[in-house]
C-alpha positions as CSV (number, residue, x, y, z in Angstrom):
1,M,12.3,-12.5,-5.3
2,L,8.5,-12.1,-6.1
3,D,6.3,-11.0,-3.4
4,T,4.1,-13.8,-1.9
5,V,1.2,-14.2,0.4
6,R,1.0,-15.6,3.9
7,V,-2.2,-17.1,4.8
8,L,-3.4,-17.4,8.3
9,E,-6.4,-19.0,9.7
10,T,-8.2,-17.1,12.7
11,P,-9.8,-19.0,15.5
12,E,-13.0,-18.1,13.8
13,G,-12.1,-20.2,10.7
14,I,-11.4,-16.9,8.4
15,A,-8.4,-17.2,6.1
16,L,-6.3,-14.0,6.6
17,R,-4.3,-13.2,3.6
18,L,-0.9,-11.1,4.3
19,P,0.7,-10.0,1.1
20,A,4.5,-10.0,2.1
21,A,6.6,-7.5,0.6
22,G,9.8,-8.4,-1.0
23,P,13.2,-6.7,-0.8
24,V,12.8,-4.4,-3.6
25,P,9.8,-2.2,-2.2
26,R,11.2,-2.4,1.2
27,A,14.6,-1.2,-0.2
28,L,12.9,1.7,-2.1
29,A,10.9,2.7,1.2
30,W,14.3,2.6,3.2
31,C,15.8,4.9,0.6
32,I,12.9,7.4,0.9
33,D,13.4,7.3,4.9
34,L,17.1,7.8,4.5
35,V,16.5,11.1,2.2
36,I,14.2,12.3,5.0
37,R,16.7,11.5,7.8
38,M,19.4,13.2,6.1
39,A,17.2,16.3,5.5
40,L,16.6,16.4,9.2
41,L,20.1,16.0,10.1
42,S,21.1,18.8,7.5
43,V,18.5,21.2,9.3
44,C,19.9,20.2,12.8
45,S,23.6,20.9,11.7
46,M,22.8,24.2,10.4
47,V,21.0,25.3,13.5
48,L,23.3,23.7,16.0
49,G,26.3,25.0,14.2
50,L,25.5,28.3,15.6
51,L,26.2,26.9,19.2
52,G,29.8,26.1,18.5
53,N,31.2,23.1,20.7
54,A,28.0,22.7,22.6
55,G,26.1,22.4,19.2
56,Q,28.5,19.5,18.2
57,G,27.5,17.5,21.2
58,V,23.8,18.0,20.8
59,Y,24.2,17.1,17.0
60,L,25.7,13.7,18.1
61,V,22.7,13.0,20.2
62,M,20.4,14.2,17.4
63,L,22.3,11.9,14.8
64,F,21.7,8.9,17.1
65,L,17.9,9.8,17.7
66,V,17.3,10.4,14.0
67,F,19.0,7.2,12.7
68,W,17.8,4.8,15.4
69,G,14.7,6.5,17.0
70,Y,13.1,7.7,13.8
71,P,11.9,4.2,12.5
72,I,10.9,3.2,16.0
73,V,8.8,6.2,16.8
74,C,7.2,6.2,13.2
75,E,6.3,2.5,13.4
76,G,5.1,2.6,16.7
77,L,2.8,5.8,16.5
78,W,1.7,5.2,12.8
79,N,0.5,1.7,13.0
80,G,3.7,0.2,11.6
81,Q,4.4,2.7,9.0
82,T,7.3,5.3,8.1
83,P,6.8,7.9,5.7
84,G,8.7,5.7,3.2
85,K,6.6,2.9,3.9
86,R,3.5,4.9,3.5
87,V,4.6,6.2,0.1
88,L,5.2,2.5,-0.9
89,D,2.0,1.4,0.6
90,L,3.9,-0.9,3.0
91,R,3.2,-1.8,6.8
92,V,4.9,-3.6,9.5
93,V,2.4,-6.1,11.3
94,S,2.9,-8.8,13.9
95,G,3.3,-12.4,12.6
96,D,-0.4,-13.1,13.3
97,G,-1.6,-9.9,11.3
98,S,-2.3,-7.8,14.3
99,P,-0.8,-4.2,14.7
100,V,2.8,-4.2,15.6
101,G,3.7,-3.3,19.3
102,W,6.4,-0.9,20.6
103,L,8.5,-3.9,21.9
104,A,8.6,-5.5,18.3
105,A,9.3,-2.3,16.7
106,I,12.2,-1.6,18.9
107,V,13.6,-5.1,18.5
108,R,13.3,-5.3,14.7
109,N,15.0,-1.9,14.2
110,L,17.8,-2.4,16.8
111,L,18.6,-5.6,15.1
112,R,19.6,-3.7,11.9
113,T,23.0,-3.7,13.2
114,V,23.0,-7.3,12.5
115,D,21.1,-7.0,9.1
116,M,23.8,-4.5,8.0
117,L,26.7,-6.9,8.4
118,P,29.2,-7.4,6.9
119,F,28.3,-4.3,4.5
120,G,25.2,-3.0,2.6
121,Y,22.5,-5.0,4.5
122,A,24.0,-8.1,3.2
123,C,22.9,-10.4,6.0
124,G,19.3,-8.8,5.8
125,L,19.2,-9.4,2.0
126,V,20.3,-13.1,2.4
127,S,17.7,-13.6,5.0
128,C,15.0,-11.9,2.9
129,L,15.7,-14.0,-0.1
130,A,15.8,-17.2,2.1
131,D,12.8,-16.6,3.9
132,P,9.4,-17.6,2.3
133,W,7.8,-14.3,3.3
134,G,10.8,-11.8,2.8
135,R,11.7,-11.4,6.5
136,R,15.0,-10.0,7.5
137,L,16.8,-11.2,10.6
138,G,15.1,-8.2,12.7
139,D,11.7,-9.5,11.6
140,L,12.4,-13.1,12.5
141,V,13.6,-12.2,16.1
142,A,10.6,-9.7,16.5
143,G,7.9,-11.8,15.1
144,T,7.0,-9.1,12.4
145,L,6.1,-9.2,8.8
146,V,6.3,-6.2,6.3
147,V,3.2,-6.5,4.1
148,H,1.5,-4.4,1.2
149,V,-1.3,-2.4,2.3
150,R,-4.4,-2.8,0.2
151,P,-6.6,0.2,0.3
152,V,-10.2,-0.6,1.6
153,Q,-12.8,-0.1,-1.1
154,P,-16.0,1.5,0.2
155,L,-19.2,-0.7,0.2
156,P,-21.8,0.3,-2.5
157,V,-24.4,2.0,-0.3
158,P,-27.8,0.7,-1.3
159,S,-30.7,3.3,-1.9
160,I,-34.1,3.0,-0.4
161,G,-35.2,1.2,-3.6
162,D,-32.7,-1.5,-2.9
163,V,-34.4,-2.7,0.3
164,Q,-35.9,-6.0,-0.5
165,A,-37.1,-9.3,1.2
166,P,-34.9,-12.4,1.2
167,L,-36.0,-14.8,-1.6
168,M,-36.4,-17.6,1.0
169,P,-37.4,-17.6,4.8
170,L,-34.3,-16.9,7.1
171,R,-33.8,-18.7,10.3
172,P,-33.2,-16.6,13.4
173,E,-29.3,-17.4,13.1
174,E,-29.4,-16.5,9.4
175,Q,-30.9,-13.2,10.1
176,V,-28.3,-12.5,12.7
177,A,-25.6,-13.2,9.9
178,V,-27.1,-11.0,7.4
179,L,-27.2,-8.2,10.0
180,A,-23.6,-8.7,11.0
181,F,-22.4,-8.8,7.4
182,A,-24.2,-5.4,7.0
183,E,-22.4,-4.1,10.1
184,R,-19.0,-5.3,9.2
185,A,-19.0,-4.8,5.6
186,P,-17.7,-1.1,5.4
187,Y,-14.6,-2.5,7.4
188,L,-13.7,-5.2,5.0
189,T,-12.3,-4.9,1.3
190,L,-14.8,-5.2,-1.6
191,E,-13.0,-8.5,-2.5
192,R,-13.7,-10.0,0.9
193,Q,-17.4,-8.5,0.7
194,M,-18.1,-10.2,-2.7
195,E,-16.6,-13.5,-1.4
196,L,-18.9,-13.6,1.5
197,A,-21.8,-12.4,-0.5
198,D,-21.2,-15.4,-3.1
199,L,-21.5,-17.7,-0.2
200,V,-25.2,-16.9,0.2
201,A,-26.1,-16.2,-3.3
202,P,-29.2,-18.3,-3.2
203,V,-30.6,-16.0,-0.4
204,S,-29.9,-12.6,-2.1
205,G,-30.4,-13.9,-5.9
206,G,-27.1,-12.1,-6.8
207,S,-23.4,-12.4,-6.7
208,R,-20.2,-10.2,-6.5
209,E,-21.2,-6.5,-6.2
210,T,-24.8,-7.3,-7.0
211,G,-25.0,-9.8,-4.0
212,V,-23.2,-7.3,-1.7
213,V,-25.8,-4.6,-2.4
214,R,-28.6,-7.0,-2.0
215,L,-27.5,-8.6,1.1
216,S,-27.3,-4.9,2.4
217,G,-30.9,-4.4,1.2
218,I,-32.1,-7.5,2.9
219,A,-30.4,-6.3,6.1
220,R,-32.4,-2.9,5.7
221,W,-35.6,-5.0,5.2
222,L,-35.0,-7.0,8.5
223,L,-34.5,-3.8,10.4
224,G,-37.8,-2.1,8.8
225,R,-36.0,0.5,7.1
226,G,-37.9,1.2,3.7
């Protein structure tokens, strides 16, 4: 199964692209997390083995916490990522693209007991292959999605020499839009910045990276920074 992109439209009319992860990268991330959990249990067994029978009881508790609590705590605290997912640049998000919550993290991970049936995550694999966005049963119930994380590329910072006036007079609402772009651009991917800059190429006189830099220069001109 190839990775696909789930496209959602926000109330503001902006298309939100969620590159869904297929079963292969998810399985690799799970294997990395399994190695980490086994290492934790090995350390615990060596330490608790010194306590005799009492240590065996504590070890059983640790066994439960490591195998079931590890993914829940990691996804809840690290914005939907376990160490394995972080290595593979994956993240669990809600179905609408918002950060995953604690309840969703608990539900999707406890339902691994169903995805594991009858053996070797067979139910989860069938669900991933049948679902358009590679969701296993736990994701379907919890309303979550595992996506690829694309690193945000920094906005090219214009120098003082890049400050420039717009090529045509701007209405007040257009000036507000240009200033809003300059304010939000550092939080957008470079592809999204260039997409927005292309929409107003007649104003900036440039497209792609050049349009991004020139729009920032126009924003500086509007703010009187020169």
